[in-house]
C-alpha positions as MATLAB code, in Angstrom:
seq = 'MPALTRANQSLHDRNIANASHKHLTTPQRARIRGGVAIYKSTGVWNGKTNLRAVFKEPGVSETAGKRVIRQSDDQVHGNDRTFHNAAEIDTRGAQSIIDLDTALGILIEIESRYNEERSLSWTTLAWHCNLDCHPYTLYRELKEWGYGHYIATRKSYIPPRIVTLRLSYADAMLSRYPDPQNWKQFQWSDEMHIGLGPQGRLYFIRARGERYRPENLQELANKDDIDKKKIHCWAAVGYNFKSKLIFYDIPTNNNGKMTTEVYINEILEKEVKLWIERGDKFVLEEDRDGAHGTGPNSKARKWKKNHGLKYFFNCAQSPDMAIIENVWQPAKAYV';
ca = [
      86.949   63.923  -81.418;
      86.515   61.536  -84.379;
      84.217   62.448  -87.240;
      80.600   61.411  -86.722;
      80.262   58.554  -89.199;
      77.625   55.841  -89.249;
      80.151   53.397  -87.814;
      81.042   55.727  -84.940;
      77.384   56.423  -84.270;
      76.597   52.710  -84.233;
      79.456   52.034  -81.792;
      78.292   54.901  -79.611;
      74.714   53.551  -79.544;
      75.936   50.045  -78.628;
      78.073   51.390  -75.781;
      75.122   53.276  -74.358;
      72.798   50.276  -74.736;
      75.289   47.956  -72.957;
      76.209   50.381  -70.183;
      75.275   49.532  -66.606;
      73.753   52.986  -66.282;
      72.933   55.742  -68.740;
      75.909   57.978  -69.451;
      75.236   61.701  -69.275;
      76.402   63.964  -72.051;
      78.812   66.816  -71.369;
      76.102   69.487  -71.857;
      73.860   67.663  -69.355;
      76.618   67.637  -66.733;
      77.361   71.298  -67.429;
      73.702   72.287  -66.982;
      73.546   70.494  -63.630;
      76.721   72.137  -62.342;
      75.627   75.533  -63.655;
      72.156   75.233  -62.150;
      73.521   74.446  -58.701;
      76.089   77.242  -58.935;
      73.460   79.807  -59.969;
      71.089   78.801  -57.154;
      73.892   79.070  -54.588;
      75.209   82.375  -55.930;
      71.738   83.994  -55.845;
      71.064   82.880  -52.272;
      67.937   80.828  -53.030;
      69.537   77.416  -52.553;
      67.411   75.208  -50.320;
      68.719   71.770  -51.187;
      66.221   69.125  -52.169;
      63.598   71.323  -53.877;
      66.220   73.073  -55.969;
      67.772   69.747  -56.900;
      64.516   68.549  -58.427;
      64.413   71.638  -60.640;
      68.093   71.266  -61.595;
      67.684   67.607  -62.579;
      64.372   68.116  -64.402;
      65.701   70.579  -67.023;
      68.381   68.239  -68.540;
      66.174   65.182  -67.928;
      68.422   63.145  -65.602;
      67.667   60.941  -62.629;
      68.339   62.034  -59.064;
      71.088   59.422  -58.607;
      72.939   60.453  -61.756;
      72.534   64.143  -60.967;
      73.910   63.821  -57.443;
      76.903   61.906  -58.801;
      77.691   64.867  -61.069;
      77.398   67.285  -58.118;
      79.760   65.151  -55.982;
      82.315   65.142  -58.782;
      81.928   68.901  -59.140;
      82.377   69.430  -55.378;
      85.581   67.403  -55.463;
      86.972   69.694  -58.153;
      85.862   72.919  -56.449;
      87.183   71.993  -52.987;
      90.466   70.737  -54.363;
      89.928   67.055  -53.620;
      92.317   65.094  -55.786;
      90.974   62.425  -58.102;
      92.146   58.920  -57.233;
      92.231   55.669  -59.106;
      89.127   53.511  -58.808;
      91.063   50.584  -57.284;
      93.619   52.375  -55.090;
      94.070   55.499  -52.965;
      96.877   56.690  -55.226;
      96.259   60.143  -56.726;
      95.496   60.108  -60.436;
      97.504   62.894  -62.070;
      96.746   61.983  -65.672;
      95.335   64.568  -68.056;
      95.918   68.286  -68.407;
      94.678   70.523  -65.629;
      91.727   72.736  -66.513;
      92.682   76.366  -67.147;
      89.140   77.623  -66.611;
      87.627   76.674  -63.250;
      83.953   76.941  -62.301;
      84.167   80.499  -60.916;
      85.975   81.715  -64.031;
      83.405   80.028  -66.266;
      80.549   81.739  -64.395;
      82.344   85.059  -64.774;
      82.580   84.532  -68.535;
      78.856   83.754  -68.743;
      78.048   86.906  -66.768;
      80.205   88.920  -69.168;
      78.309   87.477  -72.161;
      74.842   87.932  -70.675;
      75.594   91.579  -69.807;
      76.011   92.399  -73.510;
      73.222   93.200  -75.970;
      72.857   93.045  -79.751;
      76.048   94.005  -81.625;
      78.014   93.919  -78.352;
      77.847   90.127  -78.548;
      79.642   90.036  -81.894;
      82.956   88.952  -80.368;
      85.695   86.607  -81.451;
      86.963   84.100  -78.901;
      90.213   86.088  -78.690;
      88.337   89.318  -77.944;
      86.161   87.628  -75.332;
      89.251   86.187  -73.609;
      90.763   89.695  -73.510;
      87.611   91.196  -71.964;
      87.624   88.456  -69.312;
      91.366   88.859  -68.584;
      92.076   85.280  -69.582;
      95.490   84.169  -70.766;
      94.464   81.120  -72.769;
      94.150   79.926  -76.329;
      90.857   80.948  -78.014;
      90.060   77.285  -78.695;
      90.266   76.584  -74.953;
      87.590   79.188  -74.350;
      85.540   77.758  -77.213;
      85.660   74.236  -75.724;
      84.701   75.432  -72.269;
      81.722   77.488  -73.441;
      80.605   74.658  -75.698;
      80.082   72.537  -72.575;
      77.759   75.248  -71.277;
      75.799   75.314  -74.524;
      77.308   78.559  -75.876;
      78.835   79.045  -79.324;
      79.026   81.277  -82.385;
      75.667   81.292  -84.165;
      74.149   83.389  -86.932;
      72.309   86.382  -85.503;
      68.582   86.606  -86.144;
      67.872   89.805  -88.028;
      65.052   92.125  -87.079;
      63.707   94.519  -89.672;
      63.853   98.245  -89.110;
      60.490   99.720  -88.079;
      59.938  103.370  -89.088;
      58.676  105.734  -86.347;
      55.358  106.145  -88.168;
      54.721  102.387  -88.011;
      55.787  102.288  -84.352;
      53.133  104.888  -83.503;
      50.560  103.025  -85.579;
      51.329   99.721  -83.851;
      51.033  101.253  -80.380;
      47.663  102.761  -81.243;
      46.505   99.470  -82.712;
      47.641   97.549  -79.599;
      45.795   99.967  -77.294;
      42.613   99.627  -79.356;
      42.765   95.819  -79.349;
      43.412   95.684  -75.596;
      40.428   97.966  -75.010;
      38.307   95.728  -77.224;
      39.541   92.460  -75.690;
      40.778   93.249  -72.130;
      40.428   89.713  -70.769;
      43.294   87.319  -71.693;
      40.697   84.585  -72.133;
      39.220   86.553  -75.059;
      42.369   85.968  -77.065;
      41.901   82.213  -77.027;
      39.105   82.549  -79.584;
      41.375   84.123  -82.201;
      42.468   82.055  -85.180;
      45.426   83.633  -86.970;
      45.559   83.019  -90.721;
      48.146   83.623  -93.409;
      49.498   82.459  -96.766;
      52.904   80.896  -97.308;
      54.974   80.551 -100.475;
      57.749   77.946 -100.713;
      60.307   77.923 -103.516;
      61.495   74.509 -104.673;
      64.580   75.680 -106.554;
      68.129   75.891 -105.108;
      68.491   78.591 -102.480;
      71.667   80.648 -102.698;
      75.016   79.115 -103.566;
      75.619   75.386 -103.618;
      78.798   73.633 -102.511;
      80.243   71.177 -105.058;
      82.886   68.515 -104.503;
      85.583   69.179 -107.069;
      89.339   69.368 -107.507;
      91.230   72.581 -106.866;
      91.491   74.802 -109.959;
      88.504   73.234 -111.767;
      85.781   75.698 -110.781;
      85.075   76.704 -114.400;
      84.606   73.210 -115.811;
      81.036   72.736 -117.127;
      80.193   70.009 -114.614;
      81.204   72.313 -111.748;
      78.965   75.259 -112.668;
      75.732   76.105 -110.873;
      73.141   77.206 -113.395;
      70.983   80.107 -112.263;
      67.306   79.763 -113.111;
      65.192   82.365 -114.821;
      63.102   84.331 -112.314;
      59.857   83.370 -114.042;
      60.856   79.699 -113.896;
      61.605   80.016 -110.174;
      58.107   81.422 -109.549;
      56.591   78.457 -111.407;
      58.275   76.110 -108.906;
      56.632   77.711 -105.885;
      54.046   76.076 -103.638;
      51.297   78.301 -102.240;
      49.259   77.360  -99.188;
      47.021   78.882  -96.519;
      46.505   77.883  -92.886;
      45.237   79.161  -89.547;
      46.333   78.479  -85.966;
      44.910   79.375  -82.579;
      44.631   78.227  -78.984;
      44.385   74.425  -79.116;
      43.587   74.710  -82.813;
      45.212   74.287  -86.203;
      43.576   74.104  -89.597;
      44.435   71.978  -92.574;
      47.020   73.226  -95.043;
      45.033   74.518  -98.017;
      47.128   74.418 -101.186;
      46.044   76.655 -104.017;
      47.119   77.995 -107.413;
      46.549   81.442 -108.846;
      45.697   81.272 -112.577;
      46.536   84.935 -113.166;
      50.089   84.952 -111.709;
      53.003   82.730 -110.672;
      54.106   84.478 -107.468;
      51.113   83.361 -105.374;
      49.556   86.804 -104.935;
      46.097   85.997 -103.579;
      43.012   87.088 -105.526;
      39.511   87.650 -104.177;
      38.022   84.848 -106.280;
      40.546   82.253 -105.114;
      40.242   83.406 -101.485;
      36.467   83.005 -101.518;
      36.293   79.762 -103.505;
      39.314   77.910 -102.054;
      39.608   79.273  -98.513;
      36.338   80.744  -97.250;
      33.967   78.308  -98.978;
      35.985   75.099  -98.540;
      37.467   75.619  -95.069;
      36.198   78.588  -93.038;
      32.560   77.890  -93.930;
      32.892   74.445  -92.329;
      33.945   76.014  -89.032;
      30.910   78.303  -89.081;
      28.481   75.481  -89.907;
      29.704   73.243  -87.088;
      29.267   76.077  -84.570;
      32.891   76.956  -83.773;
      33.263   80.116  -81.686;
      36.168   82.016  -83.223;
      37.383   85.328  -84.622;
      39.479   85.099  -87.792;
      42.607   87.255  -88.002;
      43.793   88.287  -91.459;
      46.492   90.557  -92.838;
      45.546   93.577  -94.886;
      45.865   91.938  -98.304;
      43.234   93.386 -100.630;
      41.965   89.904 -101.466;
      40.857   89.466  -97.834;
      38.195   92.148  -98.163;
      39.804   95.343  -96.901;
      37.791   97.429  -99.381;
      34.223   98.468  -98.415;
      32.703   96.941 -101.558;
      34.864   93.810 -101.686;
      33.196   90.501 -102.515;
      35.121   88.869  -99.654;
      33.749   91.400  -97.172;
      30.213   90.725  -98.396;
      30.766   86.973  -98.067;
      31.851   87.407  -94.436;
      28.805   89.541  -93.648;
      26.381   87.097  -95.291;
      27.837   84.143  -93.378;
      28.177   85.922  -90.026;
      31.972   85.562  -89.903;
      33.677   87.493  -87.105;
      37.069   88.785  -88.181;
      39.612   91.565  -87.782;
      42.602   92.807  -89.774;
      46.084   92.875  -88.283;
      48.017   96.124  -87.971;
      49.364   97.430  -91.288;
      52.956   96.462  -92.168;
      53.222   94.356  -89.002;
      53.266   90.656  -89.927;
      55.367   89.874  -86.839;
      52.338   90.741  -84.666;
      50.561   87.606  -85.927;
      51.637   84.424  -84.135;
      51.259   82.308  -87.266;
      54.367   83.976  -88.716;
      56.403   81.953  -86.201;
      54.815   78.723  -87.459;
      55.900   78.950  -91.083;
      59.676   78.852  -90.633;
      59.924   75.203  -89.441;
      57.682   74.134  -92.309;
      59.828   75.972  -94.856;
      63.015   74.490  -93.398;
      61.522   70.984  -93.577;
      60.551   71.378  -97.238;
];
């Protein structure tokens, strides 16, 4: 496959624009074939209704989807491909080593594994599936099904003490808010800190053997300078709700550690107070940062009481239990 350059992309776009019908991508065709195969193998195939579901997921028309299924049936039932203008059998191209049944068996092997069991090379996977093929062949086939080698998402270790605490906290919250509709009033808040300096190692274009030349060196910044290049902001999200991004600075530090004064003056007074005054019905979720008013004599706690703010603190050492934690990553990646 040629490198994806602007010229190749432009030619590709023109070919699609001038085509008599929209060409489906290889992953789209693979999803259609896989969907039909899974429905048939599980015994819930009923024809037309299933077809609608199969075509809806990759976003293809019924005509295009049925054309893919006909082509797949020809391959499964051994019907030879013929030229478009004659009945002569077309024997061009290498025969596929991995047929549909073998491919489904490979997917079942992958989906039956959990966590570290999925850390396999293509060669190891081929051995487990009793396949006598080149690893790149297996890679190409699974790529059509949307599978590949990707970096594993890491999950932090949770000590047993925190596990017990989280279970108790979950039971208490479910007793307090048993109806799922109650949870729609929650607005989950948090602070985010974004560093503007280079992250990790950079890749330079240079000649071999010239790594130590001055122009090829990556200069590491002082930690204090890195903190000065950070952006600090606060936001809240909820059911059919999202607040503005509130950017703030902390005069007493560079790492963005929230203080009670800044939290009251920049967050509660300028944003949350507006929600209260316009009559919004909500409960504000906060983490257990001291600036949020966890102490009994905190100024933030007194502010909440004086303004009638309903709130609760999330479980200790459990930021992943707040849905807003899943919102920050796309924003950080974009910046």
